[in-house]
Each structure stands twice: as structure tokens, then as C-alpha cells.
VOGU-3710 file (C-alpha; in Angstrom, 3 decimals, decimal comma):
1> mngtaaawda> -102,096/23,503/-24,300  -104,104/21,178/-26,482  -101,232/18,943/-27,508  -100,402/15,448/-26,262  -98,594/14,311/-23,142  -95,765/12,792/-25,165  -94,820/16,199/-26,538  -93,977/17,451/-23,073  -90,658/16,350/-21,643  -91,673/15,648/-18,053
11> drrrydaiiv> -88,127/14,522/-17,270  -86,655/17,897/-18,047  -85,301/19,235/-14,768  -84,016/22,783/-15,241  -85,820/26,075/-15,975  -85,191/29,729/-15,306  -88,486/30,032/-13,429  -91,158/27,651/-12,198  -94,634/29,095/-11,621  -97,175/27,150/-9,576
21> gagwsgslia> -100,677/28,002/-10,767  -102,087/29,312/-14,066  -104,595/31,882/-12,815  -104,310/35,617/-13,336  -101,105/36,114/-11,337  -99,287/33,075/-12,681  -100,331/33,744/-16,274  -99,312/37,408/-16,215  -95,898/36,645/-14,729  -95,316/33,778/-17,175
31> erlgakgwqv> -96,277/35,966/-20,116  -93,901/38,762/-19,057  -90,983/36,431/-18,351  -91,582/34,486/-21,559  -91,540/37,718/-23,555  -88,042/38,328/-22,168  -86,933/34,911/-23,352  -86,707/33,161/-19,978  -87,477/29,447/-19,896  -90,606/29,126/-17,771
41> lvleagnggd> -92,496/26,063/-16,548  -96,091/26,653/-15,411  -97,498/23,811/-13,313  -101,287/23,742/-13,052  -102,972/21,266/-10,700  -106,294/21,238/-12,525  -107,567/20,305/-15,961  -107,158/22,195/-19,183  -109,453/22,060/-22,168  -111,465/25,257/-21,944
51> etweghldav> -108,858/27,084/-24,008  -110,415/25,391/-27,055  -113,811/26,340/-28,433  -115,011/22,744/-28,074  -113,908/22,681/-24,446  -115,647/25,966/-23,759  -118,898/24,671/-25,238  -118,630/21,561/-23,072  -118,321/23,770/-19,981  -121,383/25,765/-21,071
61> rtfhsavakv> -123,378/22,533/-21,492  -122,217/21,322/-18,080  -123,383/24,581/-16,562  -126,765/24,372/-18,287  -127,339/20,844/-16,959  -126,343/21,693/-13,370  -129,231/21,945/-10,913  -127,407/24,477/-8,723  -125,826/27,252/-10,804  -122,939/27,842/-8,383
71> pnspyrrnta> -119,523/29,248/-9,406  -117,861/25,861/-10,012  -120,842/24,268/-11,782  -119,393/24,410/-15,350  -116,313/22,456/-14,306  -116,338/18,743/-13,574  -115,244/17,572/-10,139  -111,600/16,640/-9,866  -110,720/14,035/-7,234  -106,985/14,394/-7,816
81> apspdvldla> -107,007/18,189/-7,403  -110,189/19,070/-5,501  -111,634/22,577/-5,197  -113,803/23,988/-2,419  -117,410/24,620/-3,390  -120,128/26,794/-1,891  -122,328/23,677/-1,756  -119,904/22,115/0,736  -121,495/24,168/3,534  -124,859/23,482/5,149
91> pvrdpepgkp> -126,686/25,042/8,135  -127,381/23,065/11,307  -130,985/22,878/12,455  -131,497/24,001/16,067  -127,765/24,458/16,767  -126,558/24,188/20,354  -125,614/27,486/22,015  -121,940/28,264/21,498  -121,570/25,613/18,789  -121,061/26,286/15,063
101> eftangylvq> -124,295/26,705/13,133  -122,914/24,994/10,033  -121,285/21,836/8,773  -118,594/21,560/6,089  -118,231/18,436/3,984  -115,856/19,464/1,215  -112,183/20,024/0,542  -111,704/22,703/3,206  -111,677/21,496/6,813  -113,598/24,228/8,648
111> qgalpygtdy> -113,025/24,573/12,394  -113,952/28,228/12,951  -116,868/29,830/14,745  -118,256/31,081/11,423  -118,093/29,566/7,933  -115,505/30,650/5,400  -117,890/30,727/2,462  -115,389/31,534/-0,271  -114,603/28,997/-2,974  -111,945/28,846/-5,700
121> lralggtgmh> -111,217/26,726/-8,749  -108,215/24,524/-9,490  -108,186/24,451/-13,290  -106,283/26,034/-16,153  -107,090/29,715/-15,623  -107,874/29,200/-11,949  -110,655/31,133/-10,269  -110,400/33,598/-13,157  -112,574/31,091/-15,040  -115,645/31,728/-12,878
131> wlgavprmha> -115,191/35,257/-11,544  -117,629/38,120/-12,133  -115,105/40,350/-13,907  -115,448/43,341/-11,557  -112,179/45,319/-11,416  -112,484/48,481/-9,296  -109,124/49,775/-8,061  -108,345/50,178/-4,379  -108,468/53,665/-2,873  -105,385/55,317/-1,366
141> ddfgtdtdyg> -107,027/55,155/2,088  -107,203/51,345/1,833  -103,419/51,038/2,066  -102,971/52,616/5,509  -105,886/51,564/7,699  -103,776/51,082/10,832  -102,062/54,481/10,642  -105,120/56,420/9,526  -108,023/54,642/11,224  -106,567/52,450/13,963
151> ygrdwpigae> -107,380/48,964/12,679  -105,873/46,271/10,472  -102,445/46,394/8,812  -100,672/48,927/6,596  -99,107/48,177/3,231  -95,377/48,852/2,659  -96,415/50,598/-0,584  -99,214/52,984/-1,490  -101,772/53,358/-4,236  -99,467/55,625/-6,264
161> dlqrhyaeae> -96,874/52,838/-6,425  -99,425/50,723/-8,293  -100,967/53,267/-10,678  -98,744/52,297/-13,620  -99,270/48,608/-12,943  -103,028/49,099/-12,597  -103,050/50,569/-16,103  -100,953/47,664/-17,439  -103,282/45,148/-15,809  -106,345/46,866/-17,265
171> ramgvagdad> -104,824/46,648/-20,719  -103,929/42,976/-20,298  -107,410/42,109/-19,043  -109,278/44,376/-21,421  -111,195/46,596/-19,015  -114,284/48,621/-19,837  -114,972/51,630/-17,634  -115,497/55,349/-17,209  -112,238/56,911/-16,002  -113,919/60,226/-15,160
181> eqrklgvvtd> -116,185/58,489/-12,646  -113,228/56,675/-11,116  -111,223/59,920/-10,895  -114,050/61,432/-8,843  -113,666/58,529/-6,420  -109,918/59,144/-6,248  -108,862/55,689/-7,418  -107,604/56,817/-10,848  -105,106/59,666/-10,507  -103,833/60,156/-14,073
191> pdyvypmhgi> -105,847/63,101/-15,461  -105,500/61,818/-19,037  -106,164/58,119/-18,489  -109,005/56,338/-20,263  -109,880/52,663/-19,993  -109,228/50,417/-23,001  -112,963/50,139/-23,661  -116,018/52,290/-23,015  -117,929/51,401/-19,847  -120,563/48,686/-19,911
201> pqshiddycq> -123,941/50,469/-20,204  -125,896/50,888/-16,995  -128,723/48,441/-16,484  -132,406/49,330/-16,291  -132,180/48,699/-12,528  -129,298/51,184/-12,253  -131,364/53,804/-14,032  -134,373/53,058/-11,807  -132,297/53,405/-8,622  -130,760/56,694/-9,692
211> krvggheihd> -134,135/58,165/-10,594  -135,678/57,031/-7,313  -132,938/57,949/-4,831  -130,183/59,758/-6,722  -129,119/62,800/-4,720  -131,002/61,630/-1,605  -129,429/61,763/1,830  -128,994/58,443/3,643  -128,076/58,431/7,310  -125,624/55,851/8,646
221> evagetytin> -126,732/55,371/12,247  -123,662/53,384/13,256  -121,151/55,965/12,044  -123,402/58,934/12,825  -122,871/60,399/9,353  -125,167/61,308/6,485  -124,267/60,556/2,868  -125,660/61,922/-0,386  -125,855/58,920/-2,705  -125,525/58,685/-6,477
231> itglpqarns> -124,748/55,569/-8,456  -121,271/55,045/-9,913  -120,493/52,675/-12,769  -118,314/49,608/-12,263  -115,109/48,988/-14,259  -115,367/45,478/-15,684  -113,044/43,075/-17,485  -115,457/42,286/-20,270  -115,704/43,322/-23,894  -117,599/46,459/-24,774
241> tpdpryagga> -116,665/48,988/-27,479  -112,945/49,852/-27,699  -112,263/53,478/-26,868  -110,412/55,248/-29,728  -108,934/57,690/-27,182  -107,023/54,909/-25,440  -103,209/55,068/-25,390  -103,088/58,614/-26,666  -105,349/57,891/-29,603  -103,824/54,568/-30,601
251> gyrpkgavgl> -106,979/52,774/-29,517  -107,357/49,257/-28,153  -107,855/45,898/-29,799  -108,455/42,721/-27,775  -105,944/39,967/-28,363  -106,898/37,357/-30,935  -106,927/33,722/-29,833  -108,620/30,370/-30,260  -112,399/30,608/-30,302  -114,444/33,610/-31,310
261> anygercvgn> -112,888/36,546/-33,138  -110,801/38,632/-30,753  -111,498/36,019/-28,062  -115,100/36,871/-27,338  -117,956/39,010/-28,543  -119,129/42,171/-26,858  -121,177/41,675/-23,721  -124,772/40,936/-24,723  -126,221/40,446/-21,240  -126,453/36,659/-20,975
271> ascvpicpvq> -126,687/37,070/-17,166  -124,427/34,109/-16,358  -121,118/35,957/-15,870  -120,678/33,878/-12,732  -119,834/31,203/-13,575  -119,453/31,334/-17,376  -120,051/33,733/-20,260  -121,386/31,810/-23,294  -119,925/34,318/-25,776  -116,605/34,766/-23,900
281> arstplriqa> -117,154/38,477/-23,430  -115,805/38,295/-19,873  -112,018/38,150/-19,734  -110,173/35,109/-18,355  -106,485/34,197/-17,929  -106,761/32,099/-21,096  -106,459/35,352/-23,059  -103,062/35,949/-21,468  -101,983/32,356/-22,071  -102,866/32,657/-25,761
291> gfsgsvtvat> -100,008/35,152/-26,009  -97,349/33,003/-24,318  -94,022/32,894/-26,142  -92,274/29,704/-27,164  -90,183/29,694/-24,002  -93,197/29,061/-21,742  -94,250/25,470/-21,081  -97,635/24,800/-19,471  -98,322/21,455/-17,800  -101,854/20,774/-16,576
301> rsvvtrvlrg> -102,793/17,930/-14,187  -99,527/18,615/-12,359  -100,019/18,969/-8,602  -97,102/20,544/-6,763  -96,643/18,732/-3,453  -93,817/20,746/-1,922  -91,115/23,336/-2,590  -87,594/21,905/-2,308  -84,895/23,509/-0,200  -81,564/24,338/-1,803
311> rgayvrgvey> -78,304/25,664/-0,475  -78,463/28,147/2,356  -81,643/30,184/2,286  -82,367/29,392/-1,366  -84,907/26,962/-2,780  -83,969/24,767/-5,728  -87,295/23,758/-7,255  -90,460/21,796/-6,647  -91,720/18,255/-6,308  -94,935/17,558/-8,198
321> rtygdpatpv> -97,178/14,689/-9,222  -98,910/14,215/-12,563  -102,161/12,309/-13,037  -104,110/11,143/-16,046  -107,659/10,599/-14,818  -109,193/13,398/-12,704  -111,515/10,833/-11,128  -108,658/8,838/-9,588  -105,606/9,856/-7,544  -103,166/7,584/-9,435
331> srsytaeadv> -100,113/9,711/-10,172  -96,384/9,805/-10,826  -93,816/11,953/-9,023  -91,326/14,324/-10,650  -89,023/17,132/-9,590  -88,060/20,266/-11,474  -85,458/22,881/-10,623  -85,266/26,604/-11,357  -83,438/29,778/-10,419  -86,729/31,283/-9,205
341> vvlaahaien> -89,866/29,599/-7,865  -93,155/31,513/-7,889  -96,189/30,302/-5,934  -99,307/31,645/-7,655  -101,817/28,974/-6,694  -104,309/30,891/-4,485  -104,114/32,524/-1,064  -105,130/29,262/0,611  -103,139/26,917/-1,649  -99,989/29,054/-1,353
351> arlllfsela> -100,249/28,923/2,442  -100,842/25,172/2,382  -97,749/24,612/0,235  -95,529/26,848/2,340  -96,664/25,179/5,550  -96,141/21,657/4,212  -92,740/22,658/2,785  -91,838/24,317/6,118  -90,670/27,450/4,335  -90,949/31,249/4,627
361> ngsdqvgrnl> -92,464/31,152/8,114  -89,834/32,864/10,242  -92,480/35,435/11,167  -95,115/32,801/12,064  -97,471/34,640/9,690  -97,856/32,010/6,956  -101,530/31,092/6,800  -102,568/33,873/9,163  -104,675/36,972/8,406  -107,121/35,137/6,143
371> mdhptmvawg> -109,627/37,616/4,718  -112,644/37,894/2,456  -115,381/40,444/1,843  -118,261/39,238/4,056  -121,227/40,224/1,926  -124,547/41,162/3,503  -127,314/40,688/0,954  -130,461/42,799/1,352  -133,538/42,316/-0,770  -136,646/44,392/-1,361
381> ltaeadgnig> -139,782/44,431/-3,511  -140,304/47,687/-5,368  -143,688/49,373/-5,649  -146,117/47,689/-8,031  -146,850/51,073/-9,608  -143,200/51,249/-10,723  -143,653/48,204/-12,944  -140,916/45,822/-14,034  -137,510/47,220/-13,012  -135,546/44,712/-15,128
391> pfrgpghtsg> -133,975/41,989/-12,955  -132,158/38,959/-14,407  -130,548/40,952/-17,202  -126,888/41,634/-17,869  -123,776/41,286/-15,698  -124,237/40,621/-11,983  -123,934/44,300/-11,241  -123,018/47,298/-13,337  -123,269/50,137/-10,799  -123,373/50,763/-7,084
401> weefrfgdar> -123,153/53,243/-4,239  -119,532/53,943/-3,353  -120,034/56,637/-0,713  -119,762/54,274/2,263  -116,242/53,153/1,302  -114,413/56,266/2,456  -114,008/58,784/5,244  -113,573/58,889/8,993  -116,471/56,484/9,542  -113,930/53,700/8,946
411> gtrapfriei> -112,611/54,323/12,431  -116,029/53,390/13,833  -117,141/50,545/11,576  -115,795/48,629/8,610  -116,423/50,364/5,257  -118,596/48,754/2,588  -119,557/48,989/-1,070  -123,193/48,590/-2,073  -123,512/46,693/-5,328  -126,846/47,072/-7,107
421> gnwgwgwang> -127,689/43,538/-8,222  -129,062/42,798/-11,674  -130,046/39,210/-10,856  -133,117/39,688/-8,705  -133,146/37,819/-5,407  -130,979/35,029/-6,808  -128,224/35,288/-4,220  -130,609/36,122/-1,383  -132,959/33,157/-1,684  -132,525/31,335/-4,992
431> apmsnvatal> -134,986/33,328/-7,102  -136,693/32,862/-9,450  -136,987/29,114/-8,731  -137,793/29,796/-5,081  -140,597/32,147/-6,115  -142,241/29,389/-8,137  -141,987/26,994/-5,196  -143,475/29,611/-2,878  -146,358/30,341/-5,221  -147,153/26,631/-5,541
441> gvggdaagev> -147,101/26,248/-1,766  -144,222/23,738/-1,750  -141,508/25,810/-0,047  -139,276/28,480/-1,507  -138,883/31,980/-0,153  -139,705/32,050/3,575  -140,557/35,743/3,287  -142,881/35,242/0,320  -146,489/36,309/0,121  -147,800/32,797/-0,516
451> rdkgifgpel> -146,754/29,780/1,534  -149,608/27,819/3,107  -151,496/27,084/-0,084  -150,601/27,255/-3,726  -151,985/29,301/-6,576  -152,332/28,149/-10,165  -153,309/29,181/-13,673  -153,764/32,877/-14,491  -153,315/33,849/-10,843  -149,935/32,098/-10,752
461> rrflgstigr> -148,790/33,832/-13,942  -149,930/37,227/-12,644  -148,215/36,709/-9,296  -144,895/35,626/-10,788  -144,984/38,265/-13,507  -145,547/40,985/-10,960  -143,264/39,957/-8,114  -140,225/38,619/-10,022  -140,031/41,753/-12,153  -139,915/43,953/-9,044
471> qlqlqcaveq> -137,057/42,210/-7,219  -134,177/44,422/-6,098  -131,114/42,986/-4,373  -128,284/44,971/-2,773  -124,969/43,225/-2,143  -123,023/45,019/0,578  -119,375/43,944/0,442  -117,797/44,726/3,815  -114,071/45,158/4,385  -112,539/42,561/6,693
481> aadpenrvti> -109,308/43,526/8,425  -106,332/41,207/8,793  -106,682/39,139/11,972  -103,927/36,609/12,803  -106,498/34,270/14,386  -108,251/33,856/11,030  -105,925/31,381/9,440  -105,053/28,380/7,307  -103,222/25,477/8,927  -102,605/21,836/7,999
491> dprkhrdamg> -102,799/18,556/9,902  -101,268/15,898/7,640  -101,945/13,166/10,180  -105,723/13,696/10,056  -106,652/15,564/6,906  -105,314/14,620/3,470  -106,899/14,570/0,047  -107,155/11,575/-2,276  -103,645/12,148/-3,646  -102,212/12,307/-0,124
501> nprpviaydl> -101,655/16,057/0,062  -102,697/17,881/3,249  -106,053/19,632/3,076  -106,365/23,237/4,257  -107,759/23,601/7,779  -109,648/26,893/8,217  -110,326/28,917/11,362  -112,559/31,914/10,621  -114,629/34,520/12,439  -115,632/38,181/12,123
511> dehtrkgvya> -114,220/40,699/14,584  -116,295/43,472/16,160  -115,204/46,127/13,649  -116,303/43,930/10,733  -119,576/42,911/12,408  -120,359/46,553/13,033  -119,802/47,188/9,323  -122,240/44,398/8,427  -124,805/45,909/10,802  -124,306/49,406/9,375
521> aylvagrifa> -124,792/48,068/5,838  -127,976/46,296/6,958  -129,412/49,542/8,327  -128,333/51,615/5,318  -129,906/49,130/2,886  -133,165/49,380/4,825  -133,096/53,170/4,590  -132,496/53,001/0,830  -135,492/50,691/0,387  -137,600/53,085/2,461
531> emgaqnrtdf> -136,542/56,053/0,314  -137,548/54,083/-2,772  -140,917/53,159/-1,386  -139,940/49,473/-1,618  -140,892/46,714/0,817  -137,808/45,573/2,741  -137,930/41,753/2,694  -134,491/41,278/4,277  -134,828/38,765/7,112  -132,047/36,626/8,593
541> rpvgglpplg> -134,013/35,022/11,422  -133,886/31,210/11,522  -136,870/29,531/9,875  -138,061/26,309/11,463  -134,902/26,237/13,578  -132,706/26,474/10,474  -130,424/29,556/10,421  -129,043/30,977/7,182  -125,374/30,314/6,467  -123,124/32,963/7,963
551> hfvyptddsv> -125,728/33,770/10,626  -124,834/35,664/13,778  -126,743/37,724/16,340  -125,606/41,306/16,790  -126,459/43,067/20,084  -127,894/46,549/19,678  -129,667/49,148/21,809  -131,799/50,471/18,965  -133,862/47,350/18,234  -136,978/46,046/19,968
561> dgevhlayhg> -135,365/42,811/21,108  -131,962/44,296/21,932  -130,415/42,284/19,125  -130,687/41,770/15,389  -130,149/38,678/13,267  -127,560/39,157/10,524  -125,872/36,916/7,972  -123,218/37,148/5,269  -122,090/35,297/2,167  -118,538/34,624/1,058
571> aghgagthvm> -117,468/36,844/-1,830  -114,808/34,600/-3,367  -112,100/37,109/-2,425  -109,652/35,001/-0,432  -106,678/37,078/0,728  -104,044/37,703/3,355  -102,302/34,387/4,075  -98,740/35,519/3,254  -98,988/39,251/3,886  -96,398/41,716/2,625
581> gadrstsvvd> -94,509/44,136/4,812  -91,195/45,887/5,332  -90,539/44,079/8,630  -89,583/40,435/8,132  -90,559/39,643/11,723  -94,222/40,515/11,095  -94,724/39,674/7,412  -94,014/36,894/4,909  -93,132/38,706/1,672  -91,692/42,097/0,752
591> shqrthdhpn> -93,314/44,695/-1,479  -92,318/42,685/-4,575  -93,911/39,518/-3,095  -90,522/37,896/-2,585  -90,370/35,906/0,645  -88,189/37,452/3,316  -86,674/34,075/4,239  -85,789/32,846/0,727  -84,325/35,236/-1,888  -85,529/33,202/-4,888
601> lyavgcgsmp> -88,988/32,179/-3,652  -92,013/34,384/-4,430  -95,560/33,975/-3,098  -97,854/36,111/-5,235  -101,550/36,863/-5,353  -104,195/38,159/-2,976  -102,479/36,290/-0,156  -99,859/39,075/-0,127  -102,398/41,815/0,537  -102,277/43,244/4,109
611> sigtsnptvt> -105,744/44,767/3,576  -108,381/44,449/0,877  -110,441/47,615/1,249  -113,897/47,289/-0,269  -113,058/46,681/-3,925  -112,951/43,333/-5,699  -109,248/42,412/-5,423  -108,435/40,903/-8,824  -107,092/43,997/-10,585  -104,936/44,852/-7,550
621> maalalrsae> -103,658/41,280/-7,533  -102,856/41,584/-11,249  -101,056/44,895/-10,732  -98,952/43,320/-7,978  -98,132/40,389/-10,268  -96,889/42,710/-13,007  -94,779/44,570/-10,450  -93,321/41,252/-9,287  -92,623/40,180/-12,870  -90,328/43,189/-13,278
631> rihqdlaelh> -88,438/42,264/-10,105  -88,140/38,585/-11,095  -86,775/39,578/-14,489  -84,161/41,724/-12,733  -83,289/38,836/-10,425  -82,741/36,504/-13,361  -80,791/39,089/-15,342  -78,483/39,744/-12,393  -78,001/36,011/-11,851  -77,109/35,498/-15,509
641> gavlprprtq> -74,753/38,461/-15,651  -77,334/40,741/-17,286  -77,090/38,738/-20,530  -80,603/37,893/-21,570  -81,244/34,509/-23,182  -82,264/34,241/-26,794  -86,001/33,565/-27,216  -86,985/30,248/-28,737  -89,207/30,235/-31,777  -91,503/27,338/-30,925
651> ktevpa> -93,855/27,046/-27,969  -94,385/23,785/-26,110  -97,628/23,647/-24,148  -98,888/20,240/-23,211  -100,955/18,775/-20,387  -99,375/16,093/-18,263
//
């Protein structure tokens, strides 16, 4: 992937499979098909470069120089293949009643009542280049929410159908975790399974929370149930210590690749997992790409514009444009043909391509059922007598409270996971920079202790040393059910990007079940702070007429004003735009992510998920990709008379 453009034959037209997108799904499928000897072309819209050590260091420097340390900050803007960014959204001061309280000025055209605050990255490795690395599996109850709890959509498969593929995905990613803890939750069912690596050690904050409230009962007023809470560790795709018990005693060794030995050191707590790990401890799709066989060709700066129809219901390939300078949209058009086409771009990009190609939409479900995990962030200040609890150290979160994910309460309100944050009030209000501004009396945290006048010298140092070290943030990731009105559409007449491709148009809102889950999480977080003896600083009321992003007012009978101000953040977990199902009239793809309308067209990724439960979706997405890779291999073998091609000995990987 670090060769020259001349080494790649852009005029070659025929492949066994074309894969659009080089994120986790696309990379895993390409690796599996390449290992079988199939000729695979991977077309990536964004830039490459980070697969080299020099490129990685450049991304780290770009991140360090960025004023706002947002997920896409290590990666330079790309005019030819733009990505949505969390900085594209801004609140509206004194919004008119009934009007949106936000503006959107980025790649996504937002026309919904509430903002879709999730971003993604178009680059080699995709959003897997800036993700947190959290890989909890989905629970069996997450696959049948309609049948069991009366909301959302059911999957055509269950958790047991994915157990083998979950294990394969965890090996490919290099996951660290405690299988015994996950067995207690019911998400790991193999009694002998161990993760490839030992779990990442719990943080000092995790230990503090367990000592303060471990074993305590917390009442959920919305569901009318009481839960006994204890922290549970988080499986993570980052390097720790390989577990010698793995694979029946064979052990685990991370794949070697360009860069540091074994592609990354062990996690040393640099606290910048989102967006970039300086020592490459967090896994990315580049690790998978380093193992591509010689029959896989990767072309970066290659933007697929449409999927081409073939004979009958089949597709024959793709049309794409290559560009040289990311700052300009100057490009050249090509076509490539294949027996199988796999869309692995992103839930939103897959929907955009299918809509523009006018394919796979016999059910009218393409682009519909857009989901995320609306995340309610609560923040509190622990007791001064407890001292420094250790914020701003380690991965974003290493443990959480899982009890609110399961049970009959899901029929009343959306379930949620409570992540114990290790990064202070960073997500809540921009700490620690906001704390400095507050202390100096020049803005910052609206809920801070000092605002009207500043403090300086020893008093400033004492104030910051005391308050910053006592910051505790809880991220409550709430399940959002599939809703056909939450959707991606296109309007090529009005909204195109610099290269002329249609931009995604987003309509987004939260239904009552989801809003009730956000409210329940808000109340539960307050009860946890109270049990700890911490000051609850969570406050979503507009300040100076300026509401927080994701703000909405929830009516309630148990508050003084008859309503409560709430807000949510996007989690980066875009899903649901080409949902799977057994009925072709109500779904886009089957259980193998093959489109119902076109036998040789696959749309893979989180967009296929009919529900997302409360767990970060990446490992489920990866498991689905590995399941699809098996089916695609069978398709190709059947097409070629079950005679597998002979693998080539030399790999060709070159950017366009």
C-alpha cells in the first residue's frame, strides 16, 4: 500500500470480488477471500499512508497540533472524499419553538428534529482508525427485542449463530478481556473460552467506584426495579499480555507488521485512544491488511460512484473515480467488473451508494432504520476527602455497570450501559481546558465553582489540583430501536460534494422508548453519585439561551417543573440502513448480508443490524463480516465449478 500509482493497473477490468471500503468489514472479507486465492480489488475512497511508521507519526503530530481533539483530528481534511465531523454541528442560540436547536455545516445534510451526532472516517482503515477499541459482544436478548419486549426489529439469526464468528473476530483483532466476567453476563457461552490476551487492568477510578458503591442497590424509578451494581471489565481490542491458555494452550501472538514489533506495544495508558494511540496498542484494520495475500489489490483515493447493473438481477461491477490531490476534486473515471460486489463503506455510505445506484430497494428499506447509541453523559465531583481518584489516565473506559442492559425493564424503557469514564469531564464540558477557563473567569464550565471573577497563583493551582483530580464522568449508552423514519436519503439536484457525488441527507429523532431510556439513565446516574457522596454537576439547561447539542425537554410528573432538560451525544455507532431479515419485503439483506434483490451484491457492516443492543457494535460487525466471507467464498466456488484458483505469490497494493 506504499507503492507507486504506476504499479497498479487501473485499466484492469475483471476480478473475482470487488470490495468497497477498507475498514474492519472490508479488510476481514478481503483477507479471507485472498487467503483462498480469489482475486480481490479493494477500493478505498480515502487516503492511505498510516500503514507506515512515518505516516503514523505524521498523524500523531497532526493530532497533537489540533486545537480540538475530536475523533478525526489526526487525519487531514479530504475535499475529494469528505468525512462528517463532530465539529460540523453547532447549537442555535434562543431557538424558535418547534424549530431545530442546531445547525449542520459539514458533509452530512441534517434535516431531522434532533442532530445525528455520529461521525466516521473515509481513509484506509476507515473509522477503525479512530475508534475506542471497545468490543463487548451483544447479549442473546438483543436479537429478539420485538418478540420478547414489544419494540424494534428481530434478527433472522441469534447470538448462538455468531459465537464461533465472535471468537474468530476476537482473534483477528487481538482482544484483551476476562471471559469469566463475560460468561456471567451471558454474552460468552463457551465454558472453556478465553480471550487472546488478559484483560486490560482496571483503572484507579474503577477501583474507587467499586469500593464506594460495589454491592449497593440502585433503584430505577422509570422501570420500577432495583439493581445491585458491581463493576464489570470491558473487553478491548488493544494489546495487553497474551494469555498462554488461549487456543487450548497454544497461546496468542499478535501479527507482525510494519511499525513497532508485533504491530504495537502493550497499552501504557496514553489516554488518547480516541482518536489515536501513539504506541499502536489499540488494534486497527491495518493489522488485517498487513496479512493480505498476493491476490488482494488495494487502491486508495478511489471513490466508488455507483454499482453497475448486469444481466437480470445481477450486478456486474462498479464505476469509480481516482484522484491525486485530496484538496481538489480533479479525478478520472474507471470501471471494474467482478463476480461479486461487496459494499463495506459504512452504514451511511452503503445506503448512499445503493440509493444513487437504484439497487436493492424493493423493500423500500434502504437508508431507513438509522441508529446510534444516544449517549447521556453525567458528571459529578467526588468528595474532597476521597482525594485524587485518577482521571485522565488510560483508555477511555475500562469498566462499567452492565446491570441495566438486561431484563424485563426493556419493555418499559430502552436499556443502557453505564461506562465509567477515565477521562474526567472531557466529553461533558471539555475538561480540563474548560476548568482553567472557569478558574480564570473567562468562560469554561457553566456549572463550575468560579465564574464571575478569576483566581490566580497558589489559589489557582490548589483549585485545579483539587477539582480536576476529583472529576467522575459516566457515559450512559442507550439502545435506539430501528425506526423507518430515521433515515438516509439523497437529493442529487441540491446536495452534492466537490467530486459531484450526492451527499447523505439525514432525518433523525429519538422515539419515546429511547427518550425514556435516556431519562432513566439520567436518574440512575444521579442515584449513583448520591451513593458515592459525590456532587452531581449534571445540568443540561440552556446557558445564556444556548442549549447543549442533542438537547430535548422530557415531560415528567416527578420533577418540580413537570419537565427535565436532557441531552445526548452521538456514539459513533452508525447502524441499520440496510437491515437484514428473512422477509425480502421488509428487509434489504439476508442473514449473510447478501441483498435480496441481487444475488451477487452484498452490503455488509453495521448497516445490516436490525438492532444494536447496548454494546459497542464493532465486534458484532466483524463477526458478521467473517460469516459473510464464508458465504461469498461458497458463491465463488460454486460459480467456478468448485475449482479454487491458484494463489499468486506476489501482492500488488498501490494507491491510485
